[in-house]
VOGU-3710 file (C-alpha; in Angstrom, 3 decimals, decimal comma):
1> mtghnpgmnv> -49,056/83,769/-14,920  -52,765/83,747/-14,131  -55,569/83,142/-16,572  -56,714/86,213/-18,479  -59,977/86,578/-20,341  -59,539/88,995/-23,242  -63,286/89,599/-23,198  -66,175/89,525/-25,572  -66,860/91,783/-28,502  -70,133/93,532/-29,163
11> tghtrrpgir> -71,536/90,529/-31,041  -71,044/88,235/-28,035  -68,159/86,294/-29,545  -64,776/85,998/-27,900  -62,482/88,488/-29,582  -58,885/87,807/-30,476  -56,469/88,940/-27,743  -54,985/92,344/-28,456  -51,853/94,160/-27,423  -53,533/95,714/-24,371
21> dvasaagvsy> -54,634/92,271/-23,149  -51,005/91,178/-23,272  -49,956/94,339/-21,433  -52,521/93,730/-18,689  -51,524/90,091/-18,263  -47,810/90,944/-18,112  -48,275/93,949/-15,849  -46,606/96,371/-18,257  -47,654/99,209/-20,545  -48,864/98,532/-24,051
31> qtvsrvinnh> -45,847/100,534/-25,288  -43,576/97,973/-23,628  -45,424/95,173/-25,403  -44,938/97,071/-28,664  -41,199/97,313/-27,977  -41,023/93,570/-27,398  -42,976/92,879/-30,587  -40,606/95,147/-32,497  -37,521/93,638/-30,843  -36,466/96,975/-29,340
41> psvkpstrer> -33,179/96,704/-27,392  -34,291/98,950/-24,492  -36,477/96,241/-22,882  -35,017/94,436/-19,841  -34,577/90,685/-20,382  -36,839/89,852/-17,428  -39,567/92,129/-18,786  -39,184/90,688/-22,273  -39,582/87,154/-20,891  -42,719/88,168/-18,970
51> vlaaieelgf> -44,287/89,725/-22,062  -43,407/86,738/-24,250  -44,937/84,433/-21,646  -48,153/86,482/-21,711  -48,191/86,332/-25,510  -47,845/82,568/-25,367  -50,489/82,133/-22,661  -53,080/84,305/-24,380  -52,403/82,965/-27,834  -51,734/86,492/-29,073
61> rrsatalala> -50,946/86,413/-32,790  -48,812/89,141/-34,237  -49,987/90,360/-37,603  -47,943/90,125/-40,750  -47,321/93,841/-40,419  -45,969/93,527/-36,884  -43,703/90,647/-37,869  -42,362/92,565/-40,839  -41,696/95,589/-38,699  -39,915/93,479/-36,097
71> sgrarsvtvl> -37,609/92,061/-38,725  -36,984/95,472/-40,266  -38,295/94,439/-43,680  -41,251/96,829/-43,933  -40,410/100,439/-44,679  -43,760/101,528/-45,982  -46,885/103,363/-44,923  -50,443/103,022/-46,190  -52,707/106,060/-45,954  -56,406/105,291/-45,599
81> tantthygya> -58,577/108,166/-46,828  -62,029/108,726/-48,270  -60,839/111,505/-50,556  -57,672/112,416/-52,445  -58,820/115,553/-54,291  -60,225/118,071/-51,783  -57,560/120,558/-50,749  -57,154/119,575/-47,083  -56,898/115,877/-47,912  -54,568/116,392/-50,876
91> atlqgieeaa> -52,227/118,772/-49,040  -52,029/116,397/-46,063  -51,165/113,538/-48,414  -48,458/115,722/-49,932  -46,906/116,278/-46,496  -47,003/112,566/-45,689  -45,352/111,687/-48,993  -42,616/114,309/-48,603  -41,706/113,155/-45,093  -41,903/109,471/-46,043
101> rassyavgig> -39,667/109,958/-49,065  -37,075/111,734/-46,914  -37,002/108,655/-44,646  -36,891/106,160/-47,564  -40,423/104,922/-46,912  -42,807/103,927/-49,686  -46,355/105,322/-49,554  -49,506/103,506/-50,606  -53,070/104,830/-50,568  -56,174/102,873/-49,640
111> vletadeaav> -59,328/104,708/-50,713  -62,382/104,304/-48,489  -65,023/104,398/-51,206  -67,933/104,070/-48,786  -68,638/104,404/-45,061  -70,271/100,959/-45,003  -68,727/99,183/-42,015  -68,046/95,916/-43,825  -66,387/97,733/-46,718  -64,289/99,806/-44,316
121> raevqraada> -63,137/96,699/-42,440  -62,197/95,042/-45,724  -60,090/98,051/-46,766  -58,420/98,111/-43,344  -57,561/94,431/-43,723  -56,075/95,024/-47,181  -53,925/97,815/-45,771  -52,810/95,632/-42,861  -51,938/92,753/-45,185  -49,761/95,091/-47,250
131> ggglivmayd> -47,417/95,495/-44,289  -45,946/98,680/-42,858  -47,494/101,392/-40,744  -50,874/103,057/-41,233  -52,071/106,653/-41,283  -55,827/107,208/-41,272  -57,345/110,504/-42,379  -60,430/110,581/-40,175  -62,161/113,743/-41,373  -65,353/111,868/-42,233
141> tagvralaai> -67,456/108,896/-41,149  -65,518/106,392/-43,269  -62,199/107,585/-41,828  -63,489/107,519/-38,242  -64,704/103,951/-38,700  -61,409/102,912/-40,280  -59,421/104,373/-37,391  -61,558/102,449/-34,897  -61,128/99,207/-36,876  -57,297/99,116/-36,879
151> peelpvvgvv> -55,996/96,094/-34,898  -54,305/97,200/-31,689  -50,955/95,654/-32,536  -50,504/97,728/-35,689  -48,697/101,081/-35,609  -51,223/103,721/-36,653  -51,534/107,499/-36,540  -54,856/109,305/-36,961  -55,258/112,652/-38,698  -58,469/113,842/-37,082
161> etpasppgeh> -60,920/116,690/-36,737  -60,141/118,832/-33,681  -61,252/116,709/-30,685  -63,921/118,201/-28,421  -61,771/117,212/-25,423  -58,126/116,125/-25,089  -57,758/112,471/-26,184  -55,840/109,945/-24,103  -52,108/109,496/-24,607  -52,670/106,066/-26,161
171> rpwvwtddre> -54,193/107,789/-29,211  -51,431/109,061/-31,519  -53,548/111,661/-33,265  -52,706/114,973/-34,903  -54,989/117,812/-35,954  -55,162/121,494/-36,793  -57,055/123,786/-34,430  -60,214/124,197/-36,494  -62,195/125,612/-33,606  -59,797/128,491/-32,986
181> aaraatrhll> -59,555/129,144/-36,729  -63,335/129,496/-37,067  -63,437/131,676/-33,977  -60,788/134,009/-35,448  -62,574/134,322/-38,804  -65,917/135,059/-37,139  -64,367/137,636/-34,819  -62,842/139,366/-37,831  -66,202/139,702/-39,561  -67,897/140,924/-36,386
191> slghetvhyv> -65,112/143,464/-35,825  -65,986/145,064/-39,168  -69,409/145,968/-37,788  -71,616/143,079/-38,921  -74,414/142,305/-36,460  -73,978/138,582/-36,964  -72,298/136,052/-39,257  -74,086/133,294/-41,163  -72,320/129,969/-41,603  -72,229/127,383/-44,411
201> aipsstrrtg> -71,029/124,206/-42,707  -68,957/121,306/-43,979  -69,949/117,834/-42,710  -68,531/116,786/-39,345  -66,694/113,497/-38,887  -68,753/112,844/-35,744  -72,394/113,030/-34,774  -71,795/116,055/-32,586  -71,350/119,595/-33,803  -68,210/120,014/-35,902
211> qrtagwrdal> -65,421/122,036/-34,366  -65,527/124,690/-37,099  -69,199/125,181/-36,315  -68,387/125,275/-32,597  -65,719/127,957/-33,097  -68,120/130,093/-35,158  -70,722/129,789/-32,398  -68,145/130,590/-29,686  -67,325/133,916/-31,326  -70,995/134,860/-31,751
221> reagaaeprp> -71,734/134,114/-28,105  -68,682/136,041/-26,921  -69,964/139,069/-28,844  -73,584/138,616/-27,780  -74,565/138,306/-31,449  -77,540/136,404/-32,827  -76,872/132,779/-33,797  -78,399/132,014/-37,201  -79,083/128,400/-38,047  -76,065/126,989/-39,958
231> vagswdpasg> -76,687/126,088/-43,588  -75,613/122,475/-44,129  -73,176/122,067/-47,004  -70,890/119,451/-48,423  -67,281/120,055/-49,544  -67,624/121,325/-53,100  -68,468/124,602/-54,904  -71,832/123,279/-56,130  -72,949/122,832/-52,529  -71,767/126,343/-51,706
241> yragqklard> -73,644/127,699/-54,706  -76,916/126,200/-53,493  -76,348/127,590/-49,992  -75,441/130,972/-51,475  -78,684/131,109/-53,469  -80,641/130,606/-50,262  -78,673/133,215/-48,297  -78,716/135,761/-51,143  -82,527/135,969/-50,902  -82,304/137,240/-47,304
251> psvtailcgn> -81,489/140,984/-47,267  -80,462/140,793/-43,588  -77,467/138,582/-44,483  -74,363/140,794/-44,587  -71,587/138,328/-43,604  -71,049/134,661/-44,442  -68,362/132,297/-43,146  -67,895/129,143/-45,236  -66,550/125,850/-43,904  -63,955/125,691/-46,686
261> ddlalgvira> -62,791/127,769/-49,634  -64,590/125,627/-52,219  -67,910/126,385/-50,532  -66,979/130,076/-50,550  -66,348/129,869/-54,290  -69,915/128,683/-54,856  -71,365/131,247/-52,424  -69,571/134,083/-54,229  -71,003/132,934/-57,563  -74,537/132,803/-56,180
271> lheagraipg> -74,259/136,275/-54,625  -72,912/137,656/-57,900  -75,863/136,236/-59,847  -78,257/137,717/-57,280  -76,718/141,154/-57,789  -75,323/141,412/-54,263  -71,944/143,129/-54,224  -68,988/141,612/-52,365  -67,949/143,068/-49,966  -70,185/146,146/-50,423
281> evsvagfdda> -73,373/144,301/-49,456  -72,137/140,928/-48,207  -68,735/139,923/-46,804  -67,567/136,358/-47,427  -64,801/134,424/-45,645  -63,540/130,927/-46,328  -61,450/128,325/-44,596  -58,141/126,551/-45,434  -56,486/129,102/-47,792  -56,574/126,825/-50,824
291> phsayltpsl> -54,258/127,972/-53,664  -57,068/129,518/-55,738  -58,324/131,709/-52,873  -55,933/134,578/-53,544  -56,961/134,739/-57,226  -60,733/134,925/-56,992  -62,536/138,183/-57,779  -62,662/139,495/-55,147  -59,760/137,681/-53,504  -60,963/135,600/-50,573
301> ttvrldftgl> -60,494/136,334/-46,890  -59,804/132,961/-45,299  -58,006/131,082/-42,513  -54,744/129,385/-43,401  -54,173/125,887/-42,010  -50,881/124,070/-42,514  -52,151/120,785/-43,964  -48,783/119,900/-45,481  -47,162/120,325/-42,070  -49,953/118,201/-40,624
311> graafgllyg> -49,027/115,381/-43,015  -45,354/115,666/-42,110  -46,209/115,537/-38,411  -48,409/112,471/-38,910  -45,586/110,595/-40,599  -43,157/111,763/-37,917  -45,304/110,186/-35,211  -45,633/106,983/-37,191  -41,885/106,865/-37,773  -41,335/107,106/-34,021
321> lveqaepvap> -43,759/104,259/-33,380  -42,190/102,021/-36,022  -38,503/102,769/-35,619  -38,239/103,408/-31,886  -41,553/102,006/-30,567  -41,860/105,364/-28,828  -45,098/106,344/-27,070  -46,481/109,548/-28,541  -48,998/112,060/-27,253  -51,816/113,452/-29,397
331> hpvsvpeliv> -51,365/117,113/-30,230  -52,407/119,979/-32,497  -49,862/120,778/-35,184  -50,123/124,456/-36,067  -51,708/127,766/-35,115  -54,223/128,991/-37,718  -53,482/132,288/-39,474  -56,203/134,723/-40,573  -55,570/135,956/-44,131  -57,524/139,168/-44,780
341> ressgpppr> -58,211/139,907/-48,458  -60,773/141,784/-50,536  -63,925/139,758/-49,834  -64,512/141,140/-46,333  -65,433/144,688/-45,372  -67,889/146,768/-43,318  -71,627/146,141/-43,728  -73,705/148,479/-45,879  -75,049/151,539/-44,087
//
């Protein structure tokens, strides 16, 4: 074996060797190193010896989680999330729990109460110390930072916002196709005769434009329609209500797409108070098909995303990493479905 420098971290200090450093030193894939760590029987003895020698030379230290997984003692998963109540988060957690229970895995939840980097790292460490695999819901800044902070040797799956470009195969991520969903909802409103569609945006998990916003803009550009400035919102009805008050004052607004159904709930209330009929004067569409959407007055046109299936898929990938040390490719989970209800119609003459 030759000497191998695992490198320096961004602070200038030598970082602890990771699983990819071992892979590079041994001349194998990081998946092979994972199989050796987890004592998988498919590894050739000569390869196993080479990997173990690289581990010894580099001083690679397996975490408590990795050791527990190798011995078969840890049958648990910790979900790191910044929210447990909003519909998309809660439904994804439901899917994870259902799939985990079917495989006799226990589920724990680590709440990321802030996006502060030190606090996120501390929560990641607590989750790692608990043993078992990790699933990170990276729909927001705290989740994105947590996903980036997971030690390389730990089995982890990310539930992420639709990536702007295909991620590498070493990133076991799952997502729903938010961009296509927003494109479909915007096309529907334009097809009814609206000259353009205004948008109330949820926060993006990255600094770039969110994929729901990108899909909305794609559809407008395809149709040659004007692109109004998006109204920045949060996740809750109160935020939608404030956005709706602003949009209700503009008589040229005849169609509004909301980044989730809770925002749409607030927008509908604001339009009602302003005396603007839905859908007679303004059409409103939401996103996610939360359970209450079908029971609003008027019932809400929205885009259905299979968050429960997303949670099941996330656990399925993690199970493959833990039980078989199988490499997995990132992939979208489901095709969005447009649900047309009473809140959308032609613009006023």
